[in-house]
Each structure stands twice: as structure tokens, then as C-alpha cells.
N, C-alpha and C positions, 0 to 999 in steps of 0.2 A: 616524575621522570618523563621527559619528552623524547621518545626514542625515534630517531629519523631512519627512514629506510630509503634505499635507492629507488629513484623513479617517482617519489612522492611529488604530486603536483602542487601541494601546499605543505611544505615540510616545516620543521621547527624554526628554520631560519627565514622562511619567506612566506608571506601570505599569498603570494602568487609566484610560481616558478618563473613566469615570464619577466618578473622584476629583476632577476639576477643579471647584473651587467656582464655581458660576455663580449670580450674583445673581438671585434670583427676585423678580419684580415683579408685583403684582396691582393691578388698578384697583379703587378703592373710591369709592363715591359717598355723599354725605351725604343726609339725609332730604329736603333741599330739591331735590337733584338728581333724586330720583325723580319729582318733579312736572314735570320738564322732558322734552322729547322727545329723550332721549339713547338711542341705539340700544344694544342689548346688546353686550357685549364679543365681538368676533369674532376668528377666528384671524388675520385680516389685521391687526387692531388690536394683537393680542398681539405679532405679529412686529415691527410698527413700533415698539412700546415696547422690545422686546428689542434692536432695532437702534439705539436712541437712549438710551443710559444717561445719567442726569442728571449734569451736570458734565463730560461727556466729549464729544469730537467724534462726529458721526454715523458709524456704522460704514461707510456707503457712501463717505464721504470718504477712507477709509484705503486705497482701492484705485483703480487706474487704470481709467478708463472707455473711453478711446480710444487707439488705437495711435499716432497722430500727435499730438504735443504742440501745444497752442494757447497764444497766438495765433500765426498765421503771420506771420513777418517775413522780410525779405530777408536780414538778417544771420544768423539762425539756421537758415533753411530752404534757402538757396541751395546750400550744399554737399550737403544731403540730396537735392535735385533732381538735381544733377550726378552724385552717387554712385549714384542709384537703379538704373540699368541694370547697373552693375558689381556692386552689392550683390546684385541678384537672381541673377546668375550665380555669383558667389563664395559667396554665402550658401547657394545650392542645393548647390554642390559640397561645402562644409564640412558641411552638414547630412547629406548622403548618405554621406560618407566617415568621419565622426568615429568611428563604431562599428566599421567594417570596416578602417579604416586607422589612425586615431589610437590606438585601444585596443591593437591588436597591436603597434604601434610602442612603446607605453609598456611593454608586457611585455618586449620585446627590450631596451630601454634598462635596465630593471630587472635583467635577467639579468647585465648588466655593471656593475651598481651605478652607473648614470649617470642616475638619474631626474631629478636636478637639470638635466642637460643637455636632457632631453626637454622639460621645462617652459620652458626658455629658448629652445627652437627650435620644435618641433612644437606645444607647448602655446600658445605665443604666436600661431602661425598660426591656431589655433582660438579665439583671442580671450581666453585666460587671461593677462591682465596684472595680476599681484597683487603687492602689497607692504604692509609694515607701516610706518605712519608713525613709530612710536616703538619700534623693535625692541629697544631696551635694556630695555623693560618686560616683554618676553615671559619667562614663567617656564618652567623645565624641567618635564618630566613628574613628577619627584620632588616638586616643590613645588605643582603644579597638574595633577593627572591628568585634569581635565575642563575643557573650554573651551566657553563658551556664546557665542552670537552672535545678532544680529537677522537677519531673513530678508527679502530684497528680491527675489531672483530664484531660479529653480529650480536654478541652478547655483552658488549661494553656497558649498555644502559642497565641491564639486569645486574651486572657485576657491582654496580655502585649501591644497590639496595642493602647489602650488609652494613654499609656505612650510614646511608641516609635513612633507611627503613621506610617501608611503604606508607606508614602512618604520617610521615613527614614529607611525602612526595605528592606531586601533582603531575598527571600525565595527559597528553592529548592523543586521542585515538580516533580512527575513522568512524564515520556514522554507521558503516556496515557492521562494526563490532558492537554496536549498542546493545543487542540482545545478550551478548556475553557479558558486557559491563553491568547490565541490569541483574543478571544471574549472580555475578560477583557481589553486587550490593546486597542482594538477599542473603548471601552467605556471610554478611558482616565484613566484607573485605574493606580494609581501612584506606585503600588507595583512592585519592580524589581523581576523577576522570572528567576531562572536558572533551566534548564531542567535536571533531573536526569535520566540517561540511566539505563535500567534494563537488557539489553543484557550484559552478562558477558564479552564479548569481547570489549564492548564500555564503561564499567564503568569508565575507566581512564579518559574519556572525561569530566565527572562530576567534577573531581578534577581540570582538566585543565581549564575548564570554570570558576570555582570558583576562582582560582588563577589569571586568567586573569582579572576577575572583580575586585578583591582586588587591583590589580596593575593599575587599570584605574582611571581616574579623577572622574568618577561617584560614586566611593566607598567612597569618602571623608566624605559624610554625611549619609551613610547607614550602618546598622549593621545586622549581621546574628544572629538570635535568635535560640538557639539550646536547645531542651529538651534532655539533654545528656544521660538519662537513657534508652531512646528508648521505654519505657513502663511505665504505671502508677503504683504507689504503694499507700498504705493508708497514707503515710507520717507520720507514727507513730512509726515505728520499725527500718527500715534501708533503705539504698539507693542501687539500683541496680548498677552494674558496669558501669562506664562511658565508652562509646565506644571511640576508638582512632582516628577516622577520622579527626575531626576538630583540634585535638591536634597535628596532624602531619603537619599542614599547616604553622607552624612557625609564627603565628600571635599572638599578645597580646590578652588575653581573660579576660573578666570580669565575674566572677561567680556571679549569683544571687540565692537567696533562696526565694521560694514562700511558703506561708502558706495560706491555703484556709479555709474559714469559711462560711458554708452554713446557719448559724444562725437557724438551724433546727437539731433535733436529727436523721438525716438521713445520710447515706453514699452515696454521689453522684456517686462515682466510684465503681463498682463491676465488676470483670472479667466476660465477656460474649462474645457471638459470634459476636455481633455488638455493636456499640456505642449508638444506638437509645434509649434504656432504660435509660442509664446514662444521655443522653441529656435531656430526658423528666424530670427526677427527678431534674436535674439542673434548668430547667425552672419552675418546681413546686415550688421552693423556692421563697419567696418574694424578696430576693436579696442575692447575693453571693459576699463576700469580698475576693479579692486577695491582700495579703500584700507581697510585694517584699522587700527583704533586699539586698543591694548591698555590695559585698565584694571587697577587693582591687584587682586591675588589676594584672594579673599574666602573666609572660613570661616564655617560656621554657628555662631551665637552660642548660649550656654547658654539653654535654655528657648525658643529660637526654633524655630517649627514649619517644616516644609519649605515650606509656602505662604508664610510670612512671609519666608523666605530667598529664595525665588523672586521675590517681590514687590520685595524690596530690590535685587536685582541687575537686575530689570526697570527699576526706577526709576533706577538708576545709568546703565544703557544709554540710557534715554530722555533723561536730563539731558545726556549727552554729545552726543546728536543734536539736542537742543532740541525733542523731541516729547512728546506726551501719553503718560502711562502708563495704559493703559485696562484695563478688566475684561472686554473682549471676548475670546473664545477662538477657536481655529481652527474650533470647532463653529459659531460664529456666522457665520463666513465661508462655510462649507459650506451653511448654511441660506439665507444671503443669495443665493448663486449660484443656488439652486433658485428663489427668489422672482423674481430678476431675469430668469431664463430664461422 
């Protein structure tokens, strides 16, 4: 699983964040405009233009603003009101124990090759209720070594483990987490991890390591799961631009579409400085359903650039969800968060 996070300088979609093609827009004024009292272009005006691309929904509309969904109705909010005290207690317990109880239990289940049983029991207690709507469409690793998916919650990548299983997954993680990775390896953790370099002069090593893995015997039954937008959205308006990195590897890709249902009138994901509030409200819910839909495997066409390949799969994903296919990137979201604060 290649789980992307907001602000990554080299995310799963891009070997370099600077490679992302961002549409540059400038304000131009005619001679007649010069005679009007039009203020000079300011940084705020520039940001506003960059957050509102022509023909696309406003960037702000792609993210949740409030934790509780509106409007309030008896039908949708009565259960929430009744559940609230239980959710606070249960959510707090889950939040505090997931790392110190849930993860060690997962290691123990893996030692006995019973990871599937972990997800059916402990995993569901921690709200990971995942399934594929059309499992017959899922391609094996030999036919699609890379899986891409839209990004709705911080836990989208982990939520696919009940389906893929860690022994069939490969993940790219930062070099700073290497000590943790080494510890996991000593505990017989079956997840294959490729270290991502953060030094600009060494970033090419990540691509080389990944290609080396894909060409090895070990890759035959493992798939790389990529949250291609690099940042979460509300999943209701549009998709962020898919980064080009994995689309430049010349490997077949299977697009997945995820729909998340918290079964509560709350928004699990709200842009914030850290993920802990979102994690808590995720645990607050009695259960959360992740429904994945598999789309046909895609290969890069002759003379198709990585950017065009990424855009084509982004459009396929957007069409399945009935959302707009935008040119905003995760960088736009990071900038918007700073402006909103």
C-alpha cells in the first residue's frame, strides 16, 4: 500500500512535487481597464483566482467545513443524539488503544497467518468494514501491480488491507520511519516496505527501488496501493489532480473507487493541522463502511505522457463517482488550509 499524505514532497503520484503541472493564471487588463479604479493584483486576489479555476467547482467546496452535517432533521440526527454519550466513551477507548492493542494483535495474527481473521474480528471493532462491490473485476498482481484510488478519509489506505492483506501489499514510506520498519521486520511483519528518500539528490533512488521490486520475483503476488490525489476531499464535488509518479512507471494500473459511509450525520474528515481529531470521530462511529468499486485495468497508450495517463484514470474515477475532474492538486489544499486559518 502506498499511502499518500498531504504535503508530501514526493508522494505516490510524483517523484517530485515540482513536476505537477499547475495551471498558471495571470490577471490581464485592457487599456480601458487602466482608466478604472481597479486595485493592483494582490496576493489575496491571486490566491482567490488559484482557488477558483474556470469551469471547475470552487476549491473550498471540495472539503468539509463542519463536523456535524446539516440540515438537522429528526430522522437523520436522532440516532446521533442517542449514540453521542456511548460514542464518546467507545471512541475514546478505540482511539487510545488502536496503536497499543490493535497493532500488536495484528502482528500476532500475522505470525499464525491469520490476518484475514484479524480484520473480521479486531479490525471490525476498530471500524474497518470493507468490501468490494464487484470482486470479479479485481485483477491479480501479475496483471495490475499498481492500484490507484480516490482519497476521502485519512484511513482509506488501511481500510483496503482487509481485502488486499499486508502479505500481498507493498508500501512506500519515508526514510525517517526506517527504524520502525526495521522493528516491524523483526516482528515478522509481512508487509513489504520500500524506503522513500526525502533528500532531493536521492529522490531518484525511490523510483529505482520500486522498479527493481516490480522486476523481482517477490512482486508477483504484491500490489502497490496508491491514494492518487495525495490529499483527502469530501468525495461529493470533485477529484484533486492525480499525480504523475506511478503513471510514469509503465506498469498496468487498476483504478478503484471508494465510497465511505460513517452511518452517522457527521463528516469524518475536516482539514486540520493534524489527523487526530479526524481519527477520533472515525472511532466515534459505531462502524464505518468502505465500499470499493473496481474499474477495468488500464495501460499507458503509445505516445501518451504520464500526465495524460494520470488524467485519463482521474477522469474514469470521477465519472464513476459522478464528480468533477479538476486541475487542483494537493498543494492547493495545503495553501487553502493556511488561508482559512
